[in-house]
C-alpha positions as CSV (number, residue, x, y, z in Angstrom):
1,M,0.0,0.0,0.0
2,A,1.2,3.5,-0.8
3,R,2.0,5.8,2.0
4,R,0.1,9.0,2.3
5,R,2.0,12.2,2.5
6,R,0.9,15.3,4.3
7,P,0.0,18.2,2.0
8,F,2.9,20.7,1.7
9,T,2.3,24.2,3.0
10,Y,4.3,27.2,2.1
11,K,5.9,29.0,5.1
12,E,7.2,32.5,4.7
13,K,11.0,32.3,5.3
14,T,12.2,34.9,7.8
15,D,15.8,35.3,8.7
16,P,16.4,37.0,12.0
17,N,19.9,38.0,11.0
18,K,18.7,39.5,7.7
19,E,16.6,42.1,9.6
20,S,19.6,43.6,11.3
21,V,21.5,44.4,8.1
22,I,22.0,48.1,7.2
23,T,21.8,48.9,3.5
24,L,23.5,52.0,2.2
25,D,24.5,53.5,-1.2
26,A,28.3,53.9,-1.8
27,K,30.9,54.6,-4.4
28,I,34.0,52.4,-5.2
29,V,37.2,54.2,-4.4
30,E,39.9,51.5,-5.0
31,N,40.1,47.9,-6.3
32,L,42.0,45.6,-4.0
33,P,43.1,41.9,-4.4
34,N,40.8,38.9,-3.7
35,T,37.7,40.8,-5.0
36,Q,37.7,43.3,-2.2
37,F,37.1,47.0,-2.7
38,K,37.6,50.2,-0.7
39,V,34.2,52.0,-0.7
40,M,33.1,55.4,0.3
41,L,29.6,55.6,1.9
42,L,27.7,58.4,0.3
43,E,25.8,59.4,3.5
44,T,28.6,59.5,6.0
45,E,31.6,59.9,3.6
46,S,33.5,57.2,5.6
47,E,35.6,54.5,3.9
48,I,34.9,50.8,4.6
49,L,36.3,47.6,3.1
50,C,33.8,45.5,1.1
51,T,33.7,42.2,-0.7
52,I,31.4,41.1,-3.6
53,S,28.3,39.0,-2.7
54,G,28.0,35.4,-4.0
55,K,25.4,36.2,-6.7
56,M,27.5,39.0,-8.2
57,R,30.5,36.6,-8.4
58,R,28.4,33.9,-9.9
59,H,27.1,36.2,-12.6
60,W,30.5,37.8,-13.4
61,I,29.4,41.3,-12.6
62,R,32.4,43.6,-13.1
63,L,33.1,46.5,-10.8
64,M,35.4,49.5,-11.5
65,E,36.4,52.6,-9.6
66,G,33.7,55.3,-9.6
67,D,30.8,52.8,-9.8
68,R,27.8,53.5,-7.5
69,V,26.9,50.3,-5.5
70,K,24.6,49.2,-2.7
71,V,26.3,47.9,0.3
72,E,25.1,45.8,3.3
73,I,26.7,46.3,6.6
74,T,26.1,44.4,9.9
75,P,25.9,46.4,13.2
76,Y,28.5,44.0,14.6
77,D,31.4,45.3,12.4
78,P,30.8,48.7,10.7
79,E,34.2,48.7,9.1
80,R,33.4,45.8,6.6
81,G,30.5,45.2,4.2
82,R,29.2,43.3,1.2
83,I,28.4,44.8,-2.2
84,V,25.1,43.4,-3.3
85,F,24.1,45.6,-6.3
86,R,25.7,47.8,-8.9
87,Y,23.7,50.7,-10.4
88,N,23.8,51.3,-14.1
89,D,24.9,55.0,-14.1
């Protein structure tokens, strides 16, 4: 006899760590080795060290000095961030 399965119900995925991420606009100042970049935040004009997110690496998105990008920063280490989007300016 075939075993009955329970009906699948979709649950909204919420990541508690995702809520604490700060998203800011920035401008790339300098290219560094190992896909890292020195980035200047447009709101505070402070420089932080950023790396490229996994999706940007997978889709081979190129970044150059002067590009405007979106950066995610955690409140635990405000000196480092992750580049998640490049604007088409």
